[in-house]
N, C-alpha and C positions, 0 to 999 in steps of 0.2 A: 391758270384758270384750277378752283378746287375738281375735288371728284363731284364725275354727273350723277352718279347715284351711290345709295348708302349700301353699306354691305359692312358686317364684323367677320365674313370668312371668305374664302373664293367660291364656295357655293354660292353664298349669298350675291357675290359681285357678275356671275354667269346670271342667277335666274332674274336681278332685277337688270341687267343691260338687255339680255331678252325682251324684258318686260317692255322697255325704254322703245327697242330699235325694232323690233321684230312688225314688220307689215309699214315700215317708213321707208325702205328701198337704203337703209344703211350696211355701206359694206365695213368688212371689219378685216378684213386679210384679204392680200391678192399675191398671186403666185403665176408660176408659170408651167402650163399644160406640156407644152412645147419649149427645149432650148431655144427655137428659132421665133417664135412669135412673142406677141407680147401679153404683159402681166394683164389677166383675170380676175375680177373682184369676186370675193366671197361674201354675198350680204347675210344679215344675220340672222335672217329667216332661215337660211342653210343648212347657217352656224347651229342653231338652234335645232333642225330636226335631225340632223347627223348626231351632235349629242346623245339626246333622245336616244336616238337607233344605236349608239354604241354603249349606252348604259343599261339600256335592254337585255342586250347581247351578253352585258359582264353579270348583267342579274342574274341571267336565266345561266350559267355557268359557275355561279354560288357565290359570284366575290361578294361577302360579308365589308358591315364597317369595320375598318381597322387592316384589312388585307392587302397586301403589297401586289401592285403589278406593273413591270418593268416596261421600260421605252428605251431599246438601243436606236436611236435614227439623229440623223441629220436635223435643220429647223426647217419644218414644211408643215402644212395647214392639216396635215392627219395626224403629226402628231399634238398640238392642240384638241384635235377631239377627243383624243383618247385623253389626254390631261384633264379635260372638264367634266369627263365622264367619271372618269375616277372623285376626282372630288364632287361632284353630284350625289356618291354612292359612300360617300363619306370614309372612302379607299385611300390610299398613301400610294402616290408616284413615285417610282424608285426610275432612276433616268442615269443611264448609262452615256457614257461618251463613244462616239462611235470610232476610236483610234484606239481602243482596248481593245488586248489579245483577248482569246478565246477564254483563255485560264482566268484573268481579270473577272470575265464577264462573268463564270461560272462561281467565283468566289461571291461577288455580289448577288448572285441570283439566289446562291447555298446560302448564303449571310442572313438577308433581306427574306427569305423563305417566298418569294416572288411566286404567284400563283399563275398569272399572264405575262406572255413576252411579247411586245409589240418589237418587229423589226422592220425597218427601213430596206434598203436594195438585197438584191441577191448577195453580198458580200455580207452583209451582217447577218441573213438567214443560215448562211455556210457554219457562220459559228454558233448562232442558237442549234441547229442542227446536229453540231461537233459536242455542245454542253447538254444540250437535254435528260439522257441518258443517268447524269451526274446531278441533276438537280431533281430534289424527289418532290419537292412541291407542287412542281412546275407542271399543270393540266395543257396547256395549250402555248403555240407559236401564233402569231399571226403576221403576215409580211405586208406592209404597205405596197409594193410594188411585186409583178409578178417574174419571177429569174428567168437570167438568159439559161440556167440549167435547171433544167425539168426534172431530176431526179431529189434535190430539196423540197419538190411538192409530194412527194411521193407519202413520206412518213403521215400517219392520219392525224395526229396532232397537230399541224399544219394549215392554215386557212388562207385568205388572202383577204385583205382590208373590204376590198367592195363586197366579195361576199358576205361577210360579216357584217356590214353595214346594212345591205340587204335583210338579212336573217332578222336583223335588230328593228328592224325600221315594221317587220310583221308583228314582232312579240310586243313594243310597245304599248300596245292597245290595252294588254294581258297585264301587265307588270306596272304601268303606268302610276297608280295609286301608291303601288310601293315603292316606286323610286320617288316619288313626291313627299313619304312619310319618312324617306331613306335622308333624304337632303332635310329636310326641318329637322331632323336629331344630331345635325354636324354642329359640332360645338368651335368656339374659340378656341378652346386649349388639344382639339382633335389634332393629332399629327398629320397634315400637310405632301409632307414629301421627307422623302431620305435623299439626301445629295450624299454622295460620296467624298471624301477628300481622294486629290490625287494621289496622295502619297509618297510626298519628294523623301517621307523616313518609312519605313514599314509598311504591314498591312493599310489598306483604305480603310477611313472608318464612317460609318454613316453618320451624319446631322441629322437629326429629329428638327424639321421646322414644322413647327406649328402653325395653323391659318393664322392665329392672330400674332406669330412673328413674323409672319411676310405682310401683311395687310396692315399692321400698325409702320412697318418701313414702307411700305407704298403710302400709305398719306402722309409721310415724314417727308419723303423724297418731293412728292406732287407740291407738300408746302415750300418746299426749297427750292426747290426748280420749276420754271413754269414751261407748261405745255399745254395743247389743248386740242379739241376736234376738228381744228384746221391743219394739225400735224402729221405729216408720215413719216416713218421710222422705216431703215430700211435694217433689215434682222441676219444677222451673219453670225454672231457669237452665240457659240452652242447653248442651247436652251437648258441644258441640264449643269450647266454653270450657273449658279445664284443671282449673278449681276445681270445677267440677261432674262432670266426667269425673272427678278423685280422689278428691274428697269424697262427692260427692253422687253417685255409681255404684260405682266397684271394691268403694271404704273398705267403704261401708255393705251389699253380698252379703258381703264379707270377714267380716263380725260375723255374718251369718243376717239380718238386717235387713231390710225389705220396703221396696219402691217403690211410690211412689203417683206418676203421674202426671198433674201440674194438665194440663186440656183446654188451655190455655194461661197464654200471661203473664197477660192480661186478667181472667182468672177465678179466680186466687189467690184472692182475699179468700172467692168464691163457695166453692171446693172446702175453703179451711183446716177451715170447718167440717163439713163431709162427709168426708173423713178425718182429724180429730183426730190432727196428726201430732204424733211429740212429738220430732223434730228438724225442722230447717229450716235450710238453707244458702241464702242470699239476698246480695244486694250492699247496702248502706245507701238504695238509694232507697226498696225498700219500707219501711223501716222510717222515712223521712222523712215518706212518703207518708200513713203510718198517724198520726203525731205530728202532721201538718199538719193531718188531718182530726178530731183528735178537739180541737186546740187552736180551730180553726173551731167547733166545736160547742158547746164552752163559752165562746166570744164572744161567741155568738149566742144565748146563754141570758139567764137570769136573775141578780141580783148574789147573790143564794144560791148558784145553781148554782156560780157562779164563785170564792165565797169557801170551798164544799165542796171543789172541785176543787184548787185552792191548798193548801188543809190537807192533804187526802190526798197530793199530792207530797210536803207538808214531812213527815209521818208517814212515806213511803216510803224518803225520802231516811235520815232517822233511824234508820229497821232495818234500811236496807243499810250502813249506818255501824258497826252492830253492837251499837245501844242496844235495851236491851230491858225488863223491865219493866213499867212502866204503856203505854209505848211497843208493845210485843205485843197488847196490849189496843185500842189507837187502830189499829192496825196491822189488825188483824180487821174493826174500824168502816169503816175506809178502803179496803178492797179490798169490803166488798159494797155501799158506795156507788160508786164509782167503776172499782176496779181490776178488777173482778171481769168487767167487761163488756165491759172489753179483751180479757182472757183468753177469753171467750166466741168473740170475734170471729177469733180465732187456731186456734178449735177444744178448747180449755179443756184440753189434755193437754201442751201445746210447755213440753218442760223444759232444750233448748238451739236459741237462734239460735246460727248460723255466719256471722259478716259479712267479706267479702272483695272485694277488684279496688275499692275504693276507700276512702277515707277513711271514716268513720262520723262524726260530730259530737259533741264530748263532752256536750251540749246533750240529745241524741237519746239516745244512752246511758245518761246519765245517769236521763231521762225511765222508761225501761225497765226499769232496775233498780230505781227506785223503786216498779215495778207488780210488782214481784220474776218479769220476764221476761229472764234472761239470754242476753245477746250478747257470744260470743267473737267480738272482731275477729281476724283476723289478716290474713296480709303472705305475697305471693310472686308469681312471676311467670311465664308459659307455660312459658320456659325454665330454670324451676327446680321442675317436673313438678306444683302449681306453689308446695305452702307451704313457708316457711322461717322463721315465728315465728309465733306463737297465744297467743292468752291460756287459761289451764288453770282448766277450772272451780274456784269457789271462790276464786281466784288472779287476779281479772281488777280490770285497771287503766286507769282510765279515760284517752283521752287516748294509748295506747299500743297498740301491734300483739301484744306479749305476748311470751314467752319463745321463743327458739331450738328449733326441737325437733330431736330424738333425731338423730343420725348427718349432722345438718347443724351446718356453721359459717358465720357471717358473721362479716366484719369491716367496720369502718369506713376508709377512706381518707383523709388530708387533702385537700382541694380543691385544694392548693397544692402541697406536695412531694409527694405521690403516696404516702407512707408510711402503713403500715397503723398507724393511732392506738391501734384496740382489738378485740380479738378472742373470740369467745364460740361455742364448740360445743356441741352440745344437752346432752352428756353433763356439763358444768362445772356444772350444779346444783346448791347456791344458790350466788348471783353477789351482788353487790352494787355491781357494776362502773356507774360512769356516766361518759362518754365527751363530747367536745366533736364537733358534725357533722360527718359529711361522706359522700363517696360509700361505698353501702351494697355491700358484697359477697358474694358466697356461693360456698363449697368444698362440697361433697359427692357421694355418689352420684346424688343428684336433677338435678345439671346436664346439662341435654340435650348430645346429641353434639356437637349444632351448628347451623349453617344448613344446609336442603337445596339441593345445587349452589350454596352460595354461602360461599366460604371465608374471601373477604375480609370477610363481615359476620360472620362466626362469629371472626374473629382480632380483631374491634373488641370484640366480646362476651366472650371469654375470653378472659385474656391468657395468657403464657409460664407461668405459675405454677400454670394451672388456676382462679383467679380470674374469676368471671362479674360484669361490672359491671353493675349493675343500669340506672343512670341516678339512681337515688332519691337524697337528699338524708335522712341521720336520724343517732342517736345511738344512745347507749343511754343509760337513765335505771334507774339501781336493778337492773341486769340483764334489763331490758324495754329493746324496740326502740321506737325512736319515728320515725315518719317525718315528716320537715320538707315534702318536694316533691322535685319532677324535677328535675332539673340544666337539661335543657333548655326549660325552663317558666321557668325564673328571668328574671325584668325588671330591669335596668339602668334608673333613673331617671336624669335629666341630672345629679343630683349625684352618680352612680356609686355609688351603694347598691343594693344588692342586696337583692329585694323578688320572696319565694317565693309567689305568687298562692295555692295550692293552699289554705293554712289559710284565708286569707281569704275563698277562695268556699265553704268549709266552713262556716265560722262564720254565712255568710247565707241557709244551707241550711232554719234552724229559723225561717225569717221566712214569715210564713203569707202575705204578700203576695206573696214569689218563688217561679216555679218554677225557673227556671238564671238562673247570673251567671256571667260572664266579666270577668275584673279586663285591663285595657289599662294602659299608658305607659309604652312602653317608650323611654326618651330623653327623657322628659318631666318636668318641675316635678312632676306631682302623678300622683297614681294615677285613674283613672275606669272605669265598667264598662258591659257591656253587658247588659240584664237582659229576659230574658224573664219578666212577670207572671205570677201565677196566673190565669188568665183568668174562671174560675169566682169566685176572690176576688173581682176588681174589678169584675167586672161585678153583683154582689149588693149591693159596695159602694154604684157608681151608683142600684142601683133602691132603695136604702135612703134613699138622700141627693140624692132626684130630680133624678139627671142622665140626661137621655134623650142615648143614642146609637145610632146602626145597626149601627155595626161596632166591634170589638175598635182599627182602626186609628183612628178616632175616638176613641175612648173613652181612648186613652192619649195623644193630644192634650190632654187636658182640663188646665187648669192645676191643678185641687181634686188628679186623680191625680198629676198631677211632682208633688205638694205630701206628698202621702201618701207618696211615696219618697222625695222629701227630707227627711222625715221618720224614715223606715225607714233612710238612710243615717246619718244623724245618732246616731240609736241605737245601733248595731253599731258605728259606727266610735269609740265613746270606748273602746272595748277595743283598739283598733291605736295600735301607732305614730303619730306625725306623718307622715312619709313612704310609709307604709301607707294612712292612711286615704282612703275614696273623696271626693273634690271633688266629681266632676259624673259624669253615667253619661245613657243612652238607654235609652228603653223599644222594645224590638220588639214588632210584630205574629204574628209567628211561633216557635215552639219550633226549638229544633235537636233534630233528630231523625238515626237512622241513612239513612233514605233521603234527607233533602235534603243530607246529605254532613257535616255540621259536627259530627258524633259518631260514636264507633265502632261495632260491636257490642257492645262489652264497655261501652257508656257513658262511654265517656273521652273529654276534649275534644279536638279538631283546631284546635288554637290558630292553624295557617296558614292553614286553611280560612278561620276565622273572620275572621281580620285581611283576607283576601282579599275577603271577600263583604261585609263590611259596613265596610270601608273609607273611605266617605263616612263616615258614622255617628263612627266613631272620630276622624277629621279632625276634626267637627264640635266632638266634645268637647274640643279641645283648640286650635281656632284661635283663640281668645281670649286663650290665653297666651302673657304678656309676657314668662316668665320673673321 
């Protein structure tokens, strides 16, 4: 379904949706007011009132066109109210990941010169109070929740969201005309948001995304992937992530669909059956977890259960390949015996999963396809607002990120000569183009304006011809874009061979014993790996096999556990070239987390941090290598 109202800016989108739906008893968002309660709708009438009230409060606080306003919050209705008020005034949304420590919050607030700061829970308010004195432009902090620790409310610069809304409601009649004039002046080329990169290397940089960047991407995405006003989306990826912002927020409301907010990332499996979503936007990690839980359940079962499961997967594979006749009869049985249970876990109504942010392992993609659950893998960057390419429903291809979307042009640049060796625009389809691999480049209205106050970094990212350099390596395969890896992640071994660790790491994600794996081996004669085991899996193995240990640290030192992983390395490495095979590894007792600094808030590995933090283990892997 095409978008239901015309708009050239996010400001237009809100104003025109308000005109269409206010007074029509149409819900926009749904949330839980009580963890033990049910989802409550928020109708467009209330959305309009709340956004107007918040805009009036911001106006009273002196927020001007182009001023920055920070948000540090999980996905929730209040986040949307603040964002839409920001857009109404022509200000700029600066959103922060809730996992960021205080010092990184401070850096972003200082760099963006934010004047207001909205935070969610007491944990986030504590960060705001801690950094406030070091942020000279910051005037006011507004907390969504009443904190359990009352002292955080003591500073005179801290207010509560509900109090602010009530104050704004009283102010709105006074400022209504001024707010309307401000909204009318918002232009497509104005900056809508600063999204700070998660920083796998160096300081985070604020990508300046204009209204036109985002709006063009929303319109292209809704042409490429169908959803309508009957759809419901369960939102749990952070709204400060451009993937969720564009795909799971603006694109959804532009089609009249409704958004349900998960209580937290940890409650997604609980909320899915409650919400019964028809569309979900996710990173591959969710599908990996579901897949591994199912595989563990099957392997813990009887031989009969294993045979039925394997038979059902094979039937699902044949059916997904277009085979019918007797296979159709078998598929009905396979669904009842195996796949219907999986679908019920997702709420039973999902027609589309959309995956992005990282590579989706082919084995997992195929399994969900066998189950009759479609995953559309896509690709993009924060700096491209974000979508560049995506699989289309009914035309999904395993192992690729799909076709270039309308309005966007993707090029492949030879890594040695610097020449563009292949190029596809979203309007060029159908195409059968297959190319050699090179760096993926992008042109189009979705390409960011640049990095905030960082002209040098902007010039490194966007060349004189307007091509944005993604830093990713890929190629076209029958007109579809396929990602190989990150240029910066490339490992050069002692023999001078180039090895891209990403595909190797993705392959191991389907192992029931492995939670996280990072390939190492720069300038070495073979590849090694740092492995975070699936602790639940190895603990169960230990119990079942009479291995007694008091801690994970002791367990991963056991010879029998090491042999388990050696066997797994050999099995998976059969699919790899000789120079790519994992010859040795070390098991780690702690997972890589955002809080401990090894991964970014978007779950990308910080290889430099891991190399430094686990230097002793990496040295140990290669210490006996004599070449």
